[in-house]
C-alpha positions as a LaTeX table, in Angstrom:
\begin{tabular}{lrrr}
\hline
Residue & $x$ (\AA) & $y$ (\AA) & $z$ (\AA) \\
\hline
Met1 & $-45.58$ & 17.53 & 33.40 \\
Ile2 & $-46.39$ & 15.19 & 30.52 \\
Thr3 & $-48.43$ & 16.55 & 27.63 \\
Trp4 & $-50.73$ & 13.97 & 26.03 \\
Arg5 & $-52.58$ & 14.06 & 22.74 \\
Thr6 & $-54.66$ & 11.59 & 20.79 \\
Ala7 & $-54.20$ & 11.30 & 17.05 \\
Thr8 & $-55.18$ & 9.32 & 13.99 \\
Val9 & $-52.48$ & 7.56 & 11.98 \\
Val10 & $-52.39$ & 8.97 & 8.44 \\
Ser11 & $-49.53$ & 6.94 & 6.97 \\
His12 & $-46.39$ & 4.92 & 7.62 \\
Ala13 & $-42.98$ & 6.42 & 6.93 \\
Lys14 & $-39.50$ & 5.00 & 7.56 \\
Ala15 & $-39.14$ & 1.79 & 9.54 \\
Trp16 & $-36.22$ & 0.00 & 11.08 \\
Thr17 & $-35.84$ & $-2.92$ & 13.47 \\
Gly18 & $-38.12$ & $-2.29$ & 16.43 \\
Ala19 & $-39.45$ & 1.08 & 15.31 \\
Gln20 & $-41.97$ & 2.56 & 12.89 \\
Glu21 & $-42.19$ & 6.23 & 11.96 \\
Leu22 & $-45.74$ & 7.45 & 11.40 \\
His23 & $-47.46$ & 10.56 & 10.16 \\
Val24 & $-50.37$ & 11.35 & 12.48 \\
Arg25 & $-53.08$ & 14.01 & 12.64 \\
Leu26 & $-53.55$ & 15.37 & 16.16 \\
His27 & $-57.12$ & 15.58 & 17.43 \\
Asp28 & $-56.23$ & 18.79 & 19.33 \\
Pro29 & $-53.41$ & 21.25 & 18.59 \\
Leu30 & $-50.27$ & 21.41 & 20.70 \\
Pro31 & $-50.41$ & 23.85 & 23.64 \\
Gly32 & $-50.09$ & 27.47 & 22.60 \\
Arg33 & $-50.49$ & 26.68 & 18.91 \\
Asp34 & $-53.36$ & 27.08 & 16.52 \\
Asp35 & $-52.11$ & 24.57 & 13.96 \\
Asp36 & $-53.80$ & 23.84 & 10.67 \\
Pro37 & $-56.28$ & 21.03 & 11.50 \\
Asp38 & $-55.06$ & 19.09 & 8.45 \\
Ala39 & $-51.39$ & 19.32 & 9.45 \\
Thr40 & $-49.60$ & 16.15 & 10.43 \\
Val41 & $-46.74$ & 15.50 & 12.84 \\
Arg42 & $-44.20$ & 12.70 & 12.91 \\
Ala43 & $-44.60$ & 10.08 & 15.58 \\
Leu44 & $-42.39$ & 7.18 & 16.57 \\
Ala45 & $-43.79$ & 3.80 & 17.63 \\
Tyr46 & $-41.48$ & 1.29 & 19.31 \\
Thr47 & $-43.22$ & $-1.74$ & 17.86 \\
Gln48 & $-42.22$ & $-4.26$ & 20.52 \\
Leu49 & $-43.90$ & $-2.05$ & 23.11 \\
Val50 & $-46.97$ & $-0.66$ & 21.32 \\
Gly51 & $-47.28$ & $-2.70$ & 18.12 \\
Ala52 & $-47.36$ & $-1.25$ & 14.63 \\
Pro53 & $-50.36$ & 1.08 & 14.23 \\
Asp54 & $-52.00$ & 1.13 & 10.81 \\
Pro55 & $-53.45$ & 4.13 & 8.96 \\
Gly56 & $-56.82$ & 4.97 & 10.47 \\
Asp57 & $-55.87$ & 3.72 & 13.94 \\
His58 & $-56.20$ & 6.05 & 16.91 \\
Val59 & $-53.13$ & 6.37 & 19.13 \\
Leu60 & $-52.16$ & 8.06 & 22.39 \\
Leu61 & $-49.05$ & 10.23 & 22.14 \\
Asn62 & $-46.58$ & 11.81 & 24.53 \\
Val63 & $-45.98$ & 15.20 & 22.90 \\
Ser64 & $-44.18$ & 16.86 & 25.83 \\
Ala65 & $-40.83$ & 17.45 & 24.12 \\
Leu66 & $-42.48$ & 18.38 & 20.82 \\
Ala67 & $-44.75$ & 20.93 & 22.54 \\
Arg68 & $-41.80$ & 22.49 & 24.33 \\
Gly69 & $-39.50$ & 22.53 & 21.30 \\
Leu70 & $-36.93$ & 20.24 & 22.91 \\
Gly71 & $-34.39$ & 18.39 & 20.80 \\
Thr72 & $-36.20$ & 15.11 & 20.06 \\
Gly73 & $-35.90$ & 15.36 & 16.32 \\
Gly74 & $-39.49$ & 16.53 & 16.05 \\
Tyr75 & $-41.20$ & 13.26 & 16.99 \\
Ala76 & $-44.15$ & 12.57 & 19.21 \\
Leu77 & $-43.90$ & 9.19 & 20.96 \\
Val78 & $-46.67$ & 6.61 & 20.62 \\
Val79 & $-47.49$ & 5.23 & 24.07 \\
Gly80 & $-50.62$ & 3.23 & 23.33 \\
Pro81 & $-53.57$ & 2.54 & 21.12 \\
\hline
\end{tabular}
């Protein structure tokens, strides 16, 4: 099952060809967690697929692997605006 979350982009981080790392603030905590509401998570946007979100933009994330602690390097994946 896919776990979805919406978030607000806080800032840009590293970028390389075709990808932009972002820091985002989730609108709701990950399942089973009571995270600090001001905490941010890293998200990865493949820019040719979803564009390059700017700080303040709202994005839809796939957080399935992050929520389950799987080995994705700790990134949520941006799937849309």
